[in-house]
C-alpha positions, 0 to 999 in steps of 0.5 A, spaced: 512 091 320 511 095 327 507 101 326 509 104 333 516 104 330 514 108 324 512 114 327 518 115 331 523 114 326 519 117 320 513 122 322 512 124 315 509 117 313 502 115 315 500 108 316 496 108 309 503 110 306 506 104 309 501 099 307 501 102 300 508 101 300 508 094 303 502 092 298 506 094 292 512 091 294 508 084 295 505 085 288 512 086 285 514 080 289 508 076 286 509 078 279 517 077 279 515 070 282 510 069 276 515 071 271 521 066 274 516 061 274 514 061 267 521 062 265 523 055 269 517 052 266 520 054 259 526 051 261 523 045 263 519 044 257 526 045 253 529 040 257 524 035 255 
């Protein structure tokens, strides 16, 4: 993520907005991985 590029492409968005969006995306990815991990564990226990 290059901050310099952002100002030229979209001057309305601030760095703070970008970090908030970046962090929320990271959290969503972690939650998704967590849910998939639980799902995979359930499948594994069912196989046993």
